C-alpha positions as a Markdown table, in Angstrom:
| # | Residue | x | y | z |
|---|---|---|---|---|
| 1 | Met | 102.9 | 111.1 | 89.0 |
| 2 | Ser | 106.2 | 110.4 | 90.7 |
| 3 | Val | 109.0 | 108.7 | 88.9 |
| 4 | Leu | 109.0 | 105.8 | 91.4 |
| 5 | Leu | 105.3 | 105.3 | 91.0 |
| 6 | Ala | 105.7 | 105.3 | 87.2 |
| 7 | Leu | 108.4 | 102.7 | 87.4 |
| 8 | Leu | 106.3 | 100.5 | 89.7 |
| 9 | Leu | 103.4 | 100.7 | 87.3 |
| 10 | Ala | 105.6 | 100.0 | 84.3 |
| 11 | Ser | 107.0 | 96.9 | 86.0 |
| 12 | Thr | 103.6 | 95.1 | 86.2 |
| 13 | His | 102.4 | 92.8 | 83.5 |
| 14 | Leu | 98.8 | 93.8 | 83.6 |
| 15 | Pro | 97.3 | 97.3 | 84.1 |
| 16 | Pro | 96.4 | 98.0 | 87.7 |
| 17 | Ala | 92.8 | 98.2 | 88.8 |
| 18 | Pro | 91.4 | 101.8 | 88.9 |
| 19 | Gly | 92.5 | 103.5 | 92.1 |
| 20 | Cys | 95.1 | 100.9 | 92.9 |
| 21 | Tyr | 98.7 | 100.1 | 91.8 |
| 22 | Val | 100.6 | 96.9 | 92.2 |
| 23 | His | 103.5 | 97.5 | 94.6 |
| 24 | Arg | 106.5 | 95.2 | 94.0 |
| 25 | Asp | 109.5 | 94.6 | 96.2 |
| 26 | Trp | 113.1 | 94.9 | 95.1 |
| 27 | Asp | 113.0 | 91.3 | 93.7 |
| 28 | Gly | 110.0 | 92.1 | 91.5 |
| 29 | Arg | 107.6 | 90.0 | 93.6 |
| 30 | Ile | 104.3 | 91.5 | 94.5 |
| 31 | Ala | 104.5 | 93.0 | 98.0 |
| 32 | Arg | 101.7 | 91.9 | 100.2 |
| 33 | Ser | 100.3 | 94.3 | 102.7 |
| 34 | Arg | 99.2 | 93.2 | 106.2 |
| 35 | Glu | 97.3 | 96.5 | 106.5 |
| 36 | Val | 95.1 | 95.5 | 103.5 |
| 37 | Val | 94.1 | 92.2 | 105.2 |
| 38 | Ala | 93.6 | 93.9 | 108.6 |
| 39 | Tyr | 91.3 | 96.5 | 106.9 |
| 40 | Trp | 89.4 | 93.8 | 105.1 |
| 41 | Arg | 88.9 | 91.7 | 108.2 |
| 42 | Glu | 87.3 | 94.7 | 110.0 |
| 43 | Thr | 84.2 | 94.3 | 107.8 |
| 44 | Asn | 84.6 | 90.5 | 107.1 |
| 45 | Pro | 84.8 | 88.7 | 110.4 |
| 46 | Cys | 86.1 | 85.1 | 110.6 |
| 47 | Pro | 83.4 | 82.6 | 109.6 |
| 48 | Ser | 84.3 | 80.3 | 112.4 |
| 49 | Thr | 84.7 | 82.7 | 115.3 |
| 50 | Gly | 83.0 | 85.9 | 114.2 |
| 51 | Arg | 86.0 | 87.9 | 115.3 |
| 52 | Thr | 87.7 | 90.6 | 113.3 |
| 53 | Ser | 91.2 | 90.0 | 114.6 |
| 54 | Gly | 93.3 | 87.1 | 115.8 |
| 55 | Arg | 93.3 | 83.5 | 114.4 |
| 56 | Cys | 90.5 | 82.1 | 112.2 |
| 57 | Pro | 90.6 | 78.3 | 112.7 |
| 58 | Gly | 89.9 | 76.4 | 109.5 |
| 59 | Tyr | 89.9 | 79.5 | 107.2 |
| 60 | Glu | 92.4 | 81.4 | 105.2 |
| 61 | Val | 92.3 | 84.7 | 103.4 |
| 62 | Asn | 92.5 | 84.2 | 99.6 |
| 63 | His | 93.0 | 86.5 | 96.7 |
| 64 | Lys | 90.1 | 85.9 | 94.3 |
| 65 | Val | 92.4 | 86.8 | 91.4 |
| 66 | Pro | 95.8 | 85.6 | 92.5 |
| 67 | Leu | 98.6 | 88.1 | 92.8 |
| 68 | Phe | 100.7 | 86.2 | 90.2 |
| 69 | Cys | 97.8 | 86.6 | 87.7 |
| 70 | Gly | 97.8 | 90.4 | 88.2 |
| 71 | Gly | 95.2 | 90.4 | 91.0 |
| 72 | Ala | 95.4 | 93.4 | 93.3 |
| 73 | Asp | 96.4 | 93.2 | 96.9 |
| 74 | Ala | 93.3 | 95.1 | 97.8 |
| 75 | Pro | 90.2 | 94.4 | 99.9 |
| 76 | Arg | 87.9 | 94.0 | 96.9 |
| 77 | Asn | 90.1 | 91.0 | 95.9 |
| 78 | Leu | 90.0 | 89.1 | 99.2 |
| 79 | Glu | 87.7 | 86.3 | 100.4 |
| 80 | Trp | 87.5 | 83.7 | 103.1 |
| 81 | Leu | 88.1 | 80.1 | 102.0 |
| 82 | Thr | 88.5 | 76.9 | 104.1 |
| 83 | Arg | 92.0 | 75.4 | 104.0 |
| 84 | Arg | 90.8 | 72.7 | 101.7 |
| 85 | Glu | 89.1 | 75.1 | 99.3 |
| 86 | His | 92.3 | 77.3 | 99.4 |
| 87 | Val | 94.5 | 74.4 | 98.4 |
| 88 | Ala | 92.1 | 73.3 | 95.6 |
| 89 | Phe | 91.9 | 76.9 | 94.3 |
| 90 | His | 95.6 | 77.2 | 94.0 |
| 91 | Arg | 96.0 | 73.8 | 92.4 |
| 92 | Ala | 93.5 | 74.9 | 89.8 |
| 93 | Met | 95.2 | 78.2 | 89.3 |
| 94 | Lys | 98.8 | 76.9 | 88.8 |
| 95 | Gln | 98.7 | 78.8 | 85.5 |
| 96 | Cys | 96.8 | 82.0 | 84.9 |
| 97 | Pro | 93.8 | 81.6 | 82.7 |
| 98 | Pro | 94.4 | 83.1 | 79.2 |
| 99 | Ser | 92.1 | 86.0 | 79.9 |
| 100 | Arg | 94.4 | 87.1 | 82.8 |
| 101 | Arg | 97.8 | 86.8 | 81.0 |
């Protein structure tokens, strides 16, 4: 394991999911990957248009387990939510549940 990877893994609060590590930027924030979303959309077309690229009116990509709760920026942690559902989800998740701290 490279030293850089070991440092990245040590900087996370929760252990990463098997086969995945949490990449952080220089400010310590979880770095999001456009490639992950693009890959996920290839097999999960937009519910409103049926397309695998471009805009998806009325829907947003959501992390099932938020990044700030230790969720992975990985396809298995993504889902489509309507804008209203997405806002409600993040209001409910302002703090991580005790099981995710």
